[in-house]
C-alpha positions as CSV (number, residue, x, y, z in Angstrom):
1,M,299.7,-103.3,-10.1
2,I,300.3,-100.0,-8.1
3,R,296.7,-98.0,-7.8
4,D,297.7,-94.3,-6.3
5,P,300.9,-93.6,-8.5
6,E,301.5,-90.2,-6.7
7,Y,301.0,-92.0,-3.3
8,W,304.2,-94.1,-4.4
9,Q,306.4,-91.6,-5.6
10,K,306.2,-90.2,-2.6
11,W,307.1,-92.8,-0.6
12,E,309.2,-94.2,-2.3
13,A,311.0,-90.9,-2.1
14,E,310.8,-90.8,2.0
15,W,311.6,-93.8,1.8
16,Q,315.5,-93.6,-0.3
17,R,315.8,-90.7,2.0
18,R,315.1,-92.1,5.5
19,T,317.4,-95.2,3.6
20,P,321.4,-94.5,3.5
21,A,323.1,-96.4,0.6
22,D,325.3,-98.8,2.1
23,P,328.4,-99.9,0.3
24,E,329.5,-103.1,2.3
25,V,325.8,-104.2,1.1
26,N,326.0,-103.2,-2.1
27,F,329.7,-104.6,-2.7
28,R,328.3,-108.4,-0.9
29,I,325.6,-107.9,-3.9
30,F,327.9,-107.3,-6.6
31,W,330.2,-110.2,-5.7
32,T,327.6,-113.1,-5.3
33,L,326.6,-112.4,-8.8
34,L,329.5,-111.7,-10.1
35,E,330.1,-115.5,-8.7
36,M,326.8,-116.6,-9.8
37,A,327.9,-115.7,-13.3
38,R,331.2,-117.3,-13.1
39,A,329.7,-120.3,-12.0
40,A,327.2,-120.4,-15.1
41,G,329.8,-119.8,-17.3
42,A,328.5,-116.7,-18.2
43,W,331.6,-114.9,-17.2
44,P,334.3,-113.0,-18.3
45,P,332.7,-113.5,-21.8
46,S,334.5,-115.2,-24.5
47,D,334.7,-111.9,-26.5
48,P,335.0,-108.5,-24.5
49,L,334.0,-106.5,-27.4
50,E,331.0,-108.6,-28.7
51,G,328.0,-106.9,-29.1
52,L,329.7,-103.6,-28.6
53,E,328.4,-102.0,-31.6
54,V,324.8,-102.6,-30.4
55,D,325.7,-101.4,-27.1
56,I,326.6,-98.3,-28.7
57,R,323.9,-98.0,-30.8
58,L,321.3,-98.2,-28.4
59,A,323.3,-95.8,-25.9
60,H,322.8,-94.0,-28.9
61,A,319.0,-94.0,-28.8
62,I,318.5,-94.1,-25.7
63,N,320.6,-90.1,-25.5
64,Y,319.3,-88.6,-27.9
65,G,316.0,-90.1,-28.7
66,R,315.8,-91.9,-31.7
67,L,318.2,-93.8,-33.5
68,H,321.0,-91.8,-36.3
69,E,322.6,-93.3,-39.1
70,P,326.3,-92.0,-39.9
71,G,326.3,-89.3,-42.3
72,K,322.7,-88.2,-41.8
73,A,321.7,-85.2,-40.9
74,S,321.2,-85.7,-36.5
75,H,321.1,-83.4,-33.2
76,G,318.9,-79.5,-35.3
77,G,320.0,-80.6,-38.8
78,T,316.6,-81.0,-41.1
79,E,313.4,-81.9,-39.2
80,N,312.1,-85.8,-39.6
81,T,308.4,-85.9,-41.1
82,E,308.4,-89.8,-40.3
83,P,306.0,-91.0,-38.4
84,S,306.8,-91.0,-34.3
85,V,308.2,-94.3,-33.0
86,S,310.0,-95.2,-30.2
87,P,313.7,-95.4,-30.1
88,C,313.4,-98.9,-28.1
89,E,311.2,-99.9,-31.4
90,T,313.6,-98.8,-33.9
91,F,316.4,-100.2,-32.0
92,A,315.3,-103.5,-31.7
93,K,313.8,-103.9,-35.8
94,E,317.4,-102.5,-37.1
95,A,319.7,-104.7,-33.9
96,Y,317.8,-107.9,-34.4
97,A,316.8,-107.9,-38.2
């Protein structure tokens, strides 16, 4: 547990500033993870489009703060009078129901 989050954020920002990105290392990590996924039989997916609708709904929930049903007012329409529920809670309830 981080006892002083402000100190940690300052240290992390300074570390990122001092430590330049290394594309070669990043590519090595990527290819290693890809090889591990192939060895585990998790890549390539049997149906590349499986779960795409869920991914789109999750991205929408993250970007707009809540899930909007098609046909309902969104982004400045009628005021939301529902109790405040986090986008993740709403998404989880709808996606995994």
